[in-house]
Structures are given as C-alpha cells and as structure tokens.
C-alpha positions as CSV (number, residue, x, y, z in Angstrom):
1,M,149.0,151.0,84.8
2,H,145.5,150.3,84.8
3,F,143.4,152.4,87.4
4,F,140.2,151.3,88.7
5,R,137.9,153.0,91.2
6,D,136.0,150.2,92.9
7,S,135.7,146.5,92.4
8,S,132.7,146.5,90.8
9,S,134.6,148.8,87.8
10,L,136.2,145.8,86.6
11,P,135.6,144.8,82.9
12,G,136.4,141.0,84.1
13,P,139.1,138.9,85.4
14,F,142.4,139.7,84.0
15,P,144.6,136.8,82.9
16,S,146.5,134.9,85.7
17,T,146.1,137.5,88.7
18,V,147.9,138.1,91.6
19,L,146.7,139.9,93.8
20,T,147.7,142.1,97.0
21,I,145.5,144.0,99.8
22,G,146.7,146.4,102.3
23,N,146.7,150.2,102.9
24,F,149.6,150.8,101.5
25,D,150.4,154.3,103.5
26,G,153.8,155.4,102.2
27,V,154.6,152.9,99.7
28,H,158.0,152.3,102.7
29,L,160.2,149.4,102.0
30,G,158.2,146.7,103.4
31,H,155.3,147.4,100.5
32,Q,158.2,147.4,97.9
33,M,158.9,144.0,99.3
34,I,155.6,142.8,98.8
35,I,154.6,144.9,95.8
36,R,158.3,143.5,94.1
37,D,157.3,140.2,94.5
38,V,153.9,139.9,93.3
39,V,155.2,141.7,89.8
40,A,158.1,138.8,89.6
41,R,155.3,135.8,90.2
42,A,152.8,137.8,87.9
43,H,154.9,138.5,84.7
44,A,157.2,135.4,86.0
45,K,154.1,133.5,83.9
46,G,152.6,136.3,82.0
47,G,149.6,137.0,84.7
48,T,148.8,140.2,86.0
49,A,150.4,142.0,88.8
50,M,147.2,143.9,91.1
51,L,147.0,146.0,94.1
52,M,144.1,146.1,95.8
53,T,143.8,149.1,98.3
54,F,140.9,151.1,100.1
55,D,140.5,155.0,100.2
56,P,138.7,157.1,102.2
57,P,141.5,155.3,105.0
58,P,139.1,152.6,107.1
59,S,140.4,154.9,109.8
60,R,138.4,157.9,109.0
61,V,134.9,155.9,108.1
62,L,135.1,154.5,111.0
63,G,135.9,157.1,113.3
64,T,138.2,155.1,115.3
65,A,141.6,157.7,114.7
66,S,142.8,160.7,112.9
67,V,145.7,159.3,111.2
68,P,147.4,161.9,108.6
69,R,148.5,159.8,105.2
70,I,152.1,159.4,104.2
71,L,151.0,159.9,100.5
72,T,148.5,161.3,99.0
73,L,146.0,158.8,96.8
74,Q,147.2,160.6,93.8
75,D,150.9,160.2,95.1
76,K,150.6,156.6,95.9
77,V,149.3,155.3,92.9
78,M,152.5,157.0,91.1
79,R,154.5,154.9,93.5
80,V,152.9,152.0,92.9
81,E,153.1,152.1,88.9
82,G,157.0,153.2,88.9
83,L,157.4,149.4,90.8
84,G,155.3,147.4,87.9
85,V,152.0,146.3,88.8
86,D,150.0,146.0,86.1
87,V,146.3,147.2,88.2
88,F,145.8,149.3,90.9
89,L,142.3,148.7,92.2
90,C,140.9,151.5,95.0
91,E,138.2,150.1,96.5
92,T,135.8,152.9,98.3
93,F,135.7,152.1,102.1
94,T,132.3,152.9,103.3
95,R,130.7,151.5,106.6
96,D,128.9,148.8,104.9
97,L,132.3,147.1,103.4
98,A,133.8,147.7,107.3
99,V,130.7,145.0,108.3
100,L,130.8,142.6,105.9
101,E,131.6,139.0,107.0
102,P,135.3,138.2,106.1
103,L,134.0,135.0,104.4
104,V,131.6,137.4,102.4
105,F,134.6,139.4,101.2
106,I,136.3,136.6,100.2
107,R,133.7,135.1,97.9
108,D,131.7,138.2,96.5
109,I,134.3,140.5,95.7
110,L,137.9,138.9,96.0
111,E,137.1,135.7,94.3
112,A,133.8,137.0,92.4
113,R,135.2,140.0,90.7
114,I,138.5,139.5,90.7
115,R,139.8,135.5,90.4
116,P,143.2,135.4,91.7
117,T,145.6,132.6,91.2
118,T,147.9,133.9,94.1
119,V,147.7,136.5,96.9
120,L,149.8,137.7,98.9
121,I,149.4,140.2,102.5
122,G,151.9,141.7,104.9
123,Y,152.0,140.0,108.3
124,D,149.2,142.4,109.7
125,F,146.3,142.9,107.5
126,C,143.4,142.1,108.4
127,F,139.8,142.4,107.0
128,G,136.0,142.8,107.5
129,K,133.5,142.7,110.6
130,D,135.5,143.1,113.7
131,R,138.9,142.7,111.4
132,K,138.2,139.0,112.2
133,G,139.7,138.7,108.6
134,D,143.5,137.6,108.2
135,F,145.8,135.1,106.7
136,A,144.1,132.1,107.4
137,C,140.7,133.1,106.8
138,L,142.3,133.5,103.1
139,K,144.2,130.3,103.2
140,E,141.3,128.3,104.3
141,Y,139.3,130.0,101.6
142,F,141.5,130.1,98.8
143,E,144.0,127.0,99.2
144,P,141.0,123.9,98.3
145,R,140.7,125.8,95.5
146,G,144.2,126.1,94.7
147,V,144.6,129.3,95.2
148,D,148.2,130.4,96.4
149,V,147.9,132.3,99.5
150,H,151.2,133.9,101.2
151,Q,151.9,136.1,104.1
152,F,154.9,138.4,104.5
153,Q,156.7,138.9,107.6
154,A,157.4,142.3,109.2
155,L,160.7,143.8,107.4
156,T,162.6,145.3,110.5
157,R,166.0,147.7,109.5
158,P,168.8,148.0,112.2
159,V,168.4,150.6,115.0
160,G,171.3,151.9,117.0
161,A,174.7,150.5,117.7
162,E,173.7,147.2,119.6
163,G,171.9,147.1,116.0
164,G,168.4,145.6,117.2
165,G,165.7,145.4,114.5
166,E,162.6,147.9,114.4
167,I,159.6,147.0,112.3
168,I,159.2,149.2,109.4
169,S,155.3,150.7,109.3
170,S,153.3,153.3,108.3
171,S,152.6,154.1,111.9
172,Q,156.0,154.3,113.0
173,I,157.2,156.7,109.9
174,R,154.4,158.7,111.4
175,R,155.7,158.8,114.6
176,N,159.0,159.6,112.6
177,V,157.9,162.7,110.9
178,L,156.1,164.2,113.0
179,A,158.3,164.3,115.9
180,G,160.7,166.2,113.1
181,E,163.0,162.3,112.5
182,V,163.0,162.8,109.1
183,A,166.2,160.4,108.1
184,E,165.2,158.0,110.3
185,A,161.3,158.2,107.9
186,R,164.1,158.1,104.8
187,R,165.4,155.0,106.0
188,S,162.4,153.2,106.0
189,L,160.6,155.0,103.0
190,G,164.2,154.4,100.8
191,R,163.5,158.0,99.7
192,P,163.0,161.4,101.5
193,Y,159.4,162.2,103.3
194,F,157.7,164.9,100.8
195,I,154.8,167.2,100.7
196,R,153.7,169.0,97.4
197,G,152.3,172.2,97.3
198,T,152.3,175.7,95.5
199,V,154.8,178.5,96.1
200,V,152.4,181.3,97.4
201,H,153.6,185.0,98.3
202,G,154.3,186.1,101.7
203,D,155.5,189.1,103.6
204,A,158.9,189.5,101.7
205,R,160.8,189.7,105.0
206,G,163.4,187.2,104.0
207,R,163.9,189.1,100.4
208,T,165.1,191.9,102.6
209,I,167.3,190.1,104.6
210,G,169.0,188.4,102.2
211,F,167.6,185.4,102.1
212,P,164.4,185.3,99.8
213,T,161.9,182.1,100.3
214,A,159.7,180.1,98.8
215,N,156.4,180.5,100.7
216,L,154.3,176.9,100.3
217,E,150.9,176.1,100.7
218,T,150.0,172.4,100.5
219,E,147.2,170.2,101.4
220,H,149.4,167.8,102.6
221,E,148.1,166.2,106.1
222,L,151.8,165.3,107.5
223,L,154.1,168.1,108.4
224,P,157.4,167.5,110.2
225,A,157.3,169.0,113.6
226,H,158.5,172.5,113.8
227,G,162.3,173.2,112.9
228,V,164.7,173.8,110.2
229,Y,165.3,170.8,107.8
230,A,167.9,170.3,104.6
231,T,165.6,169.6,101.6
232,W,165.4,169.1,97.9
233,L,163.2,171.4,96.4
234,E,161.8,169.8,92.6
235,I,159.9,172.0,90.8
236,E,157.1,170.5,88.5
237,G,155.7,171.9,85.3
238,P,157.0,173.4,81.9
239,E,160.2,175.0,82.3
240,L,162.4,174.3,84.8
241,A,160.2,170.8,85.2
242,G,162.2,168.0,87.3
243,K,164.8,169.7,88.8
244,V,166.1,169.5,92.2
245,L,167.0,172.0,93.7
246,P,169.0,172.2,97.1
247,A,167.2,173.9,99.9
248,V,166.8,174.6,103.6
249,T,163.2,175.3,105.1
250,N,161.5,176.5,108.2
251,I,158.5,174.9,109.1
252,G,156.9,177.3,112.4
253,W,155.6,180.3,113.9
254,R,158.7,182.2,113.3
255,P,158.5,183.2,116.9
256,T,161.2,186.3,116.4
257,F,158.7,188.5,114.0
258,Q,156.2,186.9,116.4
259,E,154.0,185.5,113.8
260,N,151.0,183.4,114.7
261,R,150.2,181.2,112.0
262,V,152.3,178.3,110.9
263,T,154.2,178.9,107.8
264,I,156.7,176.6,105.7
265,E,159.7,178.7,104.3
266,T,162.2,177.4,102.0
267,Y,165.1,179.0,101.3
268,V,166.4,177.8,97.7
269,V,170.4,177.9,97.8
270,D,172.0,179.5,94.6
271,F,168.9,180.1,92.7
272,D,167.9,183.5,91.5
273,G,164.3,182.7,89.8
274,D,160.6,183.1,90.1
275,L,158.8,180.2,91.9
276,Y,155.8,182.2,92.2
277,G,152.6,180.1,91.7
278,R,154.6,176.8,91.0
279,T,154.0,173.5,91.9
280,V,156.7,172.0,93.9
281,R,158.1,169.1,95.6
282,L,160.2,169.7,98.6
283,E,161.8,166.3,99.9
284,F,163.1,166.5,103.8
285,V,166.8,164.8,104.1
286,D,167.2,165.5,107.8
287,R,166.8,167.9,110.4
288,I,169.1,170.5,111.1
289,R,167.7,172.2,114.7
290,P,164.4,173.0,116.3
291,E,162.6,176.2,116.0
292,Q,163.9,179.3,118.5
293,K,163.5,182.7,118.6
294,F,166.9,185.4,118.1
295,S,167.5,188.7,119.6
296,G,167.5,190.8,116.7
297,I,167.8,190.4,112.7
298,D,171.5,189.9,112.5
299,A,171.5,187.3,114.8
300,L,168.9,185.7,112.4
301,K,170.9,186.5,109.4
302,A,174.2,184.6,111.0
303,Q,172.5,181.6,111.8
304,I,170.4,181.4,108.5
305,A,174.0,181.4,106.9
306,M,175.1,178.4,109.0
307,D,171.9,176.5,108.5
308,V,172.8,176.7,105.1
309,D,176.4,175.5,105.3
310,A,174.7,172.5,107.1
311,A,172.9,171.8,104.5
312,R,174.8,171.8,102.3
313,R,177.1,168.8,103.9
314,L,174.2,167.0,105.0
315,L,172.8,167.0,101.5
316,E,176.2,166.6,99.2
317,A,175.7,162.6,101.9
318,A,172.2,161.9,100.4
319,A,171.4,162.3,96.5
320,P,168.7,163.7,95.1
C-alpha cells in the first residue's frame, strides 16, 4: 500500500481510482463494509482502491471538542492496509481546509488531484465550510462528469432481547470504551479494542503477593473505565514477537494501596518471563468487575485468583 501525506504530494492520477473519504476512526464494521466494497469495485476493473482521511482530527483543529482517538494514525494505516487498499491518502486538516467551500474542495482537490471514477462515502460524511458538503453535493458535481457516486446507509447490529438495532459508529464505540463496556466495543469493531505501550518498572508489589504484573506506559488517549478486564497481551519485537498470552488487567488508582495515580497493570497468566522495555499490545475482551478497595493483602490475593479464573472463562469464549 502506498501512503501519501496530502493530496498535493500525489504523483498524478492513479488508474481508475475508486475513492472513499472519511475519518474512519476505529475502522469499525461499518467502515470495513465500505472499504471492502471500494477494494472490490477497484480490483474488478484493474483500478486503484484509495482511502482519503484527515489528520489531525477536524474537531481538534476547530476546537469543537476533545475527542480521543480510537486508533492512532499508525494503527489506522495498518488496519486499512490489511483490508486491501492500494493508496492511503492522509490530508493534513487545517483551518484553511475547513473553510473551503464544498465546490472548491471537490473541484480543486478531488477532481484536479485524484480524478476518481467512483466515489463512495458513509451515511454521515460531511465536508467543507460549515459542513455544507455532502452526498448531494458530490453527486451533483460528479455525475454529469461520468463519475459514479454512492452513499452507504448506516450499519446496525442487534442490541438487547427485543432485537433493536444500534447504529455502529465511532462515537458509540468511544462511549462503550469509556464506560468499560469493552465487549460491546468489540462487537462493533469486529475485534477487541486495544492499546499499545511499553512495559516499565513499577513498585514490584504484585510480585510480592504472587501475581507479578507488567506495568504499561501508553500514549493512547482512550482508556477503558477503571476496573479489571480479561485481556490478551501480544508481545511485539524479536523473540516472542506475535505471541498472544491470556492476561488480567487492572486500570485504576489501586485504592487498596492508596495510590494517587492511574496505572495499567497486567498479570500475564502462566507466564514467567521478562517483559521490561518490550512493546506490547493489550486487547480488552470483557470487563470482569469494577475497581474496588480490599481490607488487606489476603482479601486482594483471593480476589485476584477469582479474577484469573473469570478471565480464563471469558477468553476461552473469544479466541485471540
């Protein structure tokens, strides 16, 4: 897959480009549906499947909200590449870009630099000044010029015993993760929500009680609610690279020890190795319980043993 930062850096139009545009944060099941269609249409005619997205997120440039990313840009690129896209175009989002009239964006960027033969967008994609650009704008401009324009409807998934549908969206996934509902997030993403980080030295207290933990330092912005989770830990780098291990992860203040900082501690089940300094990926499969304070070390140890048993059961039902 080719990666380009800004449409101005494109070497020229690619052959028979099928283009999709959006933020694609999370690359969830709805995004995957669109991307797979783009790839299928492009490759059926020997053309180019191109995805165009924006970085930094528009909300940060415009100051409308502080929205934590579900995926880093690096992880988004990796997910999109895995779906078969040929060209990943990351347009730098600026205030100047935000105030472009939709027609100017279409004419001077999409048509002049990309020249798509087909454009596909999601149900809620808007662009240009005051977000006035939409499916109707694209269709009105491109179709007289022989460019096909398609809009996907929202993808829903069943929720509750009544079978009601919930729209799969990045905003809903963020709410799920922030509430600790990682199993719900997993169903919308089509995979567990994950964070990546480096294992650093802690206070070694876990080792003294028989449950040594890996302390994770991460730059990921979106962390699940405080609590205990059944997780998979994947080790990156040489030797153990790609090895996926069952684990129990605690996120929180560690109230039993009266900590005043948030920590991410992972007990890797049935593992006796050195992870210090290693980069790991932590996948959140399900929440076991909220964070709680214990009367002493013995009560904490007993609960951790029960958490490990619970994690084993949950992880058996969800292959890594």
